[in-house]
C-alpha positions as CSV (number, residue, x, y, z in Angstrom):
1,M,13.6,-2.2,-18.0
2,S,12.7,-4.3,-15.0
3,N,11.3,-8.0,-14.6
4,I,8.3,-8.0,-12.8
5,S,6.1,-10.8,-11.6
6,I,2.6,-9.7,-10.1
7,I,0.8,-12.3,-7.7
8,G,-2.7,-11.5,-7.9
9,T,-5.4,-10.9,-10.8
10,G,-7.6,-8.1,-9.4
11,N,-7.8,-4.2,-10.3
12,M,-4.5,-3.2,-9.0
13,A,-2.6,-6.0,-10.6
14,R,-4.5,-5.3,-13.7
15,T,-3.5,-1.5,-13.6
16,I,0.0,-1.8,-12.4
17,G,0.5,-4.6,-15.2
18,A,-0.8,-2.3,-17.9
19,R,1.5,0.6,-16.7
20,A,4.5,-1.8,-16.5
21,V,3.9,-3.2,-20.0
22,A,3.4,0.4,-21.3
23,G,6.8,1.1,-19.7
24,G,8.6,-1.5,-21.7
25,N,8.9,-3.9,-18.6
26,A,8.8,-7.9,-18.9
27,V,5.5,-9.0,-16.7
28,E,4.6,-12.2,-15.3
29,V,1.2,-12.8,-13.9
30,M,0.5,-15.2,-11.0
31,G,-2.8,-16.2,-9.7
32,R,-4.6,-19.1,-7.6
33,D,-6.9,-19.4,-10.6
34,Q,-4.5,-20.1,-13.6
35,S,-7.2,-19.3,-16.3
36,K,-7.7,-16.0,-14.9
37,A,-3.9,-15.2,-14.8
38,A,-3.8,-16.5,-18.3
39,D,-6.5,-14.1,-19.3
40,L,-5.0,-11.1,-17.7
41,A,-1.5,-11.7,-19.2
42,K,-3.1,-11.9,-22.6
43,A,-5.2,-8.7,-22.0
44,L,-2.0,-6.9,-20.9
45,G,0.0,-7.9,-24.1
46,G,3.4,-6.9,-24.4
47,G,4.6,-10.3,-24.2
48,A,3.4,-10.7,-20.8
49,T,3.5,-14.2,-19.5
50,T,1.7,-16.6,-16.9
51,G,3.6,-18.2,-14.1
52,E,2.4,-21.2,-11.9
53,W,1.2,-20.4,-8.5
54,G,3.6,-21.2,-5.7
55,T,6.6,-21.6,-8.0
56,A,9.4,-19.2,-8.2
57,P,8.6,-15.9,-9.9
58,A,10.5,-15.1,-13.0
59,G,10.7,-11.5,-12.0
60,D,13.6,-9.8,-9.7
61,I,10.7,-7.6,-8.2
62,V,7.5,-9.5,-7.2
63,I,4.4,-7.3,-6.5
64,V,2.0,-9.0,-4.2
65,A,-1.3,-7.4,-5.3
66,L,-3.7,-9.0,-2.8
67,L,-5.9,-7.8,-0.1
68,Y,-4.3,-7.2,3.1
69,D,-5.1,-10.3,5.0
70,G,-3.7,-12.6,2.0
71,V,-0.6,-11.0,1.7
72,V,1.5,-12.6,4.6
73,P,0.1,-16.0,4.2
74,V,0.8,-16.1,0.3
75,V,4.3,-14.9,1.0
76,T,4.7,-17.7,3.6
77,Q,3.3,-20.2,1.1
78,Y,5.8,-19.1,-1.4
79,G,8.6,-19.4,0.8
80,D,12.1,-20.2,-0.5
81,A,10.6,-19.4,-3.9
82,L,11.0,-15.8,-3.1
83,G,14.7,-16.0,-1.9
84,G,16.6,-13.0,-3.5
85,K,13.7,-11.3,-4.7
86,V,12.4,-7.8,-4.0
87,I,8.8,-8.2,-2.8
88,V,6.7,-5.2,-3.0
89,D,3.4,-4.8,-0.7
90,I,1.0,-2.5,-1.9
91,S,-2.0,-3.4,0.5
92,N,-4.1,-1.3,2.8
93,P,-5.1,-2.9,6.1
94,F,-8.2,-0.8,6.8
95,N,-10.5,-1.6,9.5
96,S,-14.2,-2.3,8.9
97,T,-15.2,1.3,8.8
98,F,-12.3,2.6,6.7
99,D,-11.3,5.1,9.3
100,G,-8.3,3.2,10.9
101,L,-5.9,0.2,10.7
102,A,-7.0,-3.4,11.0
103,H,-3.9,-4.0,13.2
104,R,-3.6,-2.0,16.4
105,E,0.3,-2.3,17.0
106,E,2.6,-0.1,15.4
107,T,3.5,-2.6,12.7
108,S,2.6,-2.9,9.0
109,I,1.5,-5.4,6.5
110,A,5.0,-4.8,4.9
111,Q,6.9,-5.5,8.2
112,E,5.1,-8.8,8.9
113,V,5.7,-9.8,5.3
114,A,9.5,-9.1,6.2
115,K,9.1,-11.5,9.1
116,A,7.7,-14.1,6.7
117,A,9.9,-13.8,3.9
118,P,12.9,-16.0,3.1
119,D,16.6,-15.0,3.6
120,G,17.9,-12.8,1.0
121,A,14.6,-11.3,0.2
122,S,13.8,-7.6,0.6
123,V,10.3,-6.0,1.2
124,V,9.2,-2.5,0.1
125,K,6.1,-0.8,0.5
126,A,4.7,1.1,-2.2
127,F,1.6,2.1,-4.3
128,N,-0.7,2.0,-1.2
129,T,-1.7,5.8,-0.9
130,V,-2.8,6.0,-4.6
131,F,-6.4,5.1,-5.6
132,R,-6.6,2.5,-8.6
133,H,-8.0,4.7,-11.3
134,V,-5.5,7.7,-10.5
135,L,-2.7,5.2,-10.8
136,E,-4.4,4.2,-14.2
137,K,-5.1,7.8,-15.7
138,G,-2.7,10.2,-13.7
139,R,0.7,10.7,-12.8
140,P,0.8,10.4,-8.9
141,D,3.7,10.5,-6.6
142,V,4.5,7.0,-5.4
143,F,5.8,6.7,-1.8
144,I,8.1,3.9,-0.9
145,A,9.7,2.6,2.4
146,G,12.0,-0.1,2.9
147,D,15.3,-1.2,4.6
148,N,17.5,-2.3,1.9
149,A,19.0,0.4,-0.3
150,Q,19.5,-1.5,-3.5
151,A,15.9,-2.8,-3.3
152,K,14.5,0.4,-3.2
153,A,16.7,1.7,-6.1
154,S,15.1,-1.2,-8.1
155,V,11.7,-0.2,-7.3
156,E,12.4,3.5,-7.9
157,T,13.6,2.5,-11.4
158,F,10.5,0.6,-12.0
159,I,8.4,3.1,-10.9
160,E,10.1,5.7,-13.1
161,S,9.4,3.4,-15.9
162,L,5.9,3.9,-15.4
163,G,6.1,7.6,-15.9
164,L,5.6,8.2,-12.2
165,R,7.9,9.8,-9.4
166,P,8.9,7.6,-6.4
167,L,9.5,9.3,-3.1
168,D,11.4,7.4,-0.3
169,V,10.0,7.9,3.0
170,G,12.5,6.0,4.8
171,G,13.0,2.5,6.3
172,L,10.5,-0.2,6.5
173,K,9.1,0.9,9.8
174,M,7.9,3.8,8.0
175,A,5.3,1.5,6.4
176,H,3.3,1.7,9.4
177,W,2.7,5.4,8.5
178,L,2.1,5.0,4.8
179,E,-0.6,2.7,5.8
180,G,-1.9,5.5,7.9
181,A,-1.7,7.7,4.9
182,G,-3.8,5.4,3.2
183,V,-6.4,5.9,5.8
184,V,-5.9,9.5,5.2
185,T,-6.7,9.4,1.6
186,V,-10.0,7.6,2.4
187,G,-11.1,10.4,4.8
188,L,-10.2,13.0,2.3
189,A,-12.2,11.1,-0.3
190,N,-15.2,11.0,2.1
191,H,-14.9,14.6,3.5
192,G,-12.5,17.1,2.4
193,V,-12.2,16.5,-1.2
194,G,-15.3,14.5,-1.7
195,N,-14.3,12.2,-4.4
196,L,-11.4,9.8,-5.6
197,D,-9.8,11.8,-8.1
198,F,-6.8,13.0,-6.4
199,A,-3.5,11.4,-4.9
200,L,-1.2,12.7,-2.0
201,G,1.8,14.2,-3.3
202,V,4.7,16.5,-2.5
203,S,4.9,20.1,-3.9
204,G,8.0,22.3,-3.5
205,L,7.8,26.2,-2.6
206,P,7.7,28.2,-5.9
207,V,11.4,29.6,-6.8
């Protein structure tokens, strides 16, 4: 069992929270609107609790389930309250036409989070290549990237508790390419696949 804090009260927060509770994890919800956070915690059930915005999260793993432009400011706001935590960035910084990234440099939101995070915190990119309803109803592969092996191992254990397969793509600099893969999923949804009922994954050759 993992102790998870989720910063955010939107659709991805709800979906990850629901799978986390179903997987036997302890879940805390934190939101700017305390009533929304309390409502989500109640809806999740399973003993999910509500934390106060800006205070030290109860969870060892802190999932920042916010739109990309809010992630770094919130990590900065929390500051030392995130010391020693594993921070999981799930965001996709899409441009306005959803065919590229909002940042032009070879960086990622996760890498920028690492710059803003306090000493002792570790950052992992995860979940950004999976559409919400596929995460809710399916069993997609979940790609992760990060520089700290222990942090990645704890996130992998959490992902496995959701009944999903974590796949490590390498260090945190690979988060840039995971964000690019997020753009690819949108392109496939709009063109080659034509719907949102899929996820990127890895299939081995038949034995």
